[in-house]
N, C-alpha and C positions, 0 to 999 in steps of 0.2 A: 043956316050959315055956310057959305062956300068956302072950300078949304083947296088951296092950289099949290100942289108940290112941283118943285123944279130940282130934278138932279142932275147939276152941270157936269158932275164925275162921268156920266155915261155918254156925254156928249164926243164924238170923234169927227174930225174932218176927214172927209172923202177925198183919198188920192185920186189926183188927176194929172196925165201926163201930159205937160206943155213942151215938150221936146219934140225932136223931129221922130223919135222911137226906132233909133238904129240899133241893130243887134246881128249877131250872129244866129243862126238857127239851133246850134247846140255848141256844146264847149269841146267836143272831139270829133275827129274825121281819121279815117284811114283811105291810104290810096296804095294799092297793090297792084304790081306790075310783073306779069307771068314771063317766063323765059320767051325770048323772041319778040317782045313789045316792042313796036316802031314808034308808038306814040307814047313819049313819056311826058305827059301833061295832064293836069286835072284842075277843076276848079272849086273855090269856096265860094258858098253863098252867102251874101249878106243883105238883111231886108231894112226897110224903113216902114213907120206906120204913115208918116205924113209923104204923100208922093208929088206935093208941089215943088214947083221949080227944079233947078240943077243944083246939084250938091255933091262934092267932093270931101272925101274924108280920107284923112292921113292913116296910114299903116305902119306899125312897128313890127318888124320881122325878125327873127332870132333862130337860130338852131339851138338845139338843147341836148343837154347832156344828161342821161338817165342814171340815177345811183339808188339803187331800190325804188322806193316810190315817189322820190323826189328828182325835180328837173332842174339843172343850172344852166340859165342862158349863157351863150357864147354868139359870137358874131356868125353871121348866117353863111353857111357853106357857098362857096363862089360856083358850084356846079347845080345849086337850086335857086332859081329866078323868081322873085317874086316882087310886083310893083309896090311903090311908096305910097300908092293911093288906090282908092276905088271910086268912081264916079256914079251917081245915079242920074239920068236923064230927065226932063219933064217927064212926070207923070209916072216914073218908074217907083215900084216899090221894092224891087228886087234888083241887085246887082252882082255879078262874078268876079272873083278875083283869079286871074289865071296864074298857075303856079307850073313851071317849066322846067323838066329836069336835063341836066347833060346826058349825052349819050355814056359818058365814062363814070357815072355815078357809081358809087361803091355797092356792089351785088351783094346778095347773102345776108343782111343785117338790117336791123330795123333802125331807120333814122328819124328823128323828131324835130319839128319846127313849130314854133310859136308865131301866131298871126293875132296882132292886137289893134283893135279900133281906137285911134288917137281923137278921140271928140267927147265932148260932154253934153251932145246930143242924145241922150240915150235914156230908156226908163229905167227905174230902180231895179227892176229884175232882168235887166239885159245881160246875154252872154258878150262879153267885150273882148274875151280871148279865146281863141282856139288853138288846141294841141293837135298836130297833124301827123300821125304814124306813116310812114312812107317806107315800102318795102319792094326792093326789085330782085327777082328771082336770078340766079346765076345763069349765065349763057356758057354753053359748051362748045368747042371745037374738035373735029374729029382727028383722031390719033390714028384710027385704021384698024385692021385685023390683028388680034393678038391671041397668043396661045393661054387657055384656061385649062387647069389641071382639077377637076372635081370629083369629090366622093358622091356630092348628092346626084349627079346625072347618071351614074352607074346604077344598074336595076337592083343592086343589093344597097345602096347608098354607103358602101364600105369600102370599096375598090377604087382606083383612080380611073378617072375616063377622061382623055384629052379632047378638047373641042376648041375651034376658032370662034372667037367673040368680036364684036363690032366695040370698041373702045371710044370714049370721048373725054376730054380734060376739061374742067371748068377754067373760065378764063381769068379769074381772080384769085383762085384757089388751087393747092395742090390735091384737088379730089378728082376721081377718076369715076366714069358712068358706063357700066357695060349695059347695053341694049338686048332687051330679050333672052336676059340671062338663061332663067328658068322657065319661061312661059313668055310667048310673043306679047308684045305690048307693055311688059313689065321692065322696069330697069331697076339695078341697084348701085349705089353710090358707095366708092370706097374712100373715106375722107383719111388723108395723112397728116397728121400733124406734124409740128416741127421738131418734136424728138423722136420721130418715125412710128410713133403708135398709130395703128389702123383703127377706124371705126366704121361700123356699118350700123346706122342708126335703123331702128325699127321700121320696116316698111313692106309693102306687099309685094312678094316676088311672084305672084300668081293669083287667080282668082280665088283660091282658098288656100295660099300659101303665105306666112309671115316669116321675114327673114331678120334677123339681128345678129351682130357678133363683135367681135373685136380681133386684132391681130399685130403684126409689125410689118414695116417696109425695110427690106433689105438693098440700100443705095448701090451696094458694090455690085448685086446681081441685077438690079432694077425688078424686083420681084415682090409682090405683095402676098403675104401668107396671112389668112384668117381662119378662125375657128367660129362657124356660123350655128346658132340655134335656128333651125327652121321647123315651124309648127305646119303642119299640111293635114288636110283631110284625106281619110283612104276612101276607096270606094264606097262604103258604107255610110260616109260623112263623118265618121268620128275623127276628131282632131288627135295627131299624136306628134310628140317632140322629139326631133332628132339632132344630134351634134355632128357636123361634119367638119373635114378640113378642106381648104379650096387654097388655090394658087393662080394668082393671075400675073403673066409675063408681061411687061412694058415694052420691052426690046422686040426689035420686028423678028 
């Protein structure tokens, strides 16, 4: 006797992509522009599985406001230019979306934009939206040579030593950068807040020197007063911690 069993519960339809297979390569992208960048542009790549024929895909572009881990869409900033569509030519399986930033774009803070593919010609696992993080570093303008009173630069790290230093000011912030302050090739930035509090974020002040600290800005005298914590290696390589008081005079 021949017995035949058919288990229809185990039958599954194999998924087949019948679309053009349009997708971003990932959900996120970063665009970083260091100080002095002349070319403020980058590209976002989009691909398709089917390269036959010419195809234009609409784009939905927004700036994003970040609150914690959440993003709220808003109108695209006028100083960020993104086209409203992207076109694949005959035979092309990859196309690029050009993004161009204005020369006066906000510096020193992260900007977020969303670019979404406005099409139903995408596979089930497609990346249909991409969030791009844009960061343009601050640019600085020369202020000139200014007087700097330093305990750190004295042999004992305890008495005042006066030197002249090269000072620059950030173009979009009340920040002052002193070039080659403690060692050639290393700069220290003094950030003045609206309440005249001064912050020196932890940074390298030399090959084996770390600098950080806080202080105040005296607008009447146009002087920055800070107490810095400096961690430096001695000749044996052992790191030691110092606390010093420094003054930067911004008047000529």
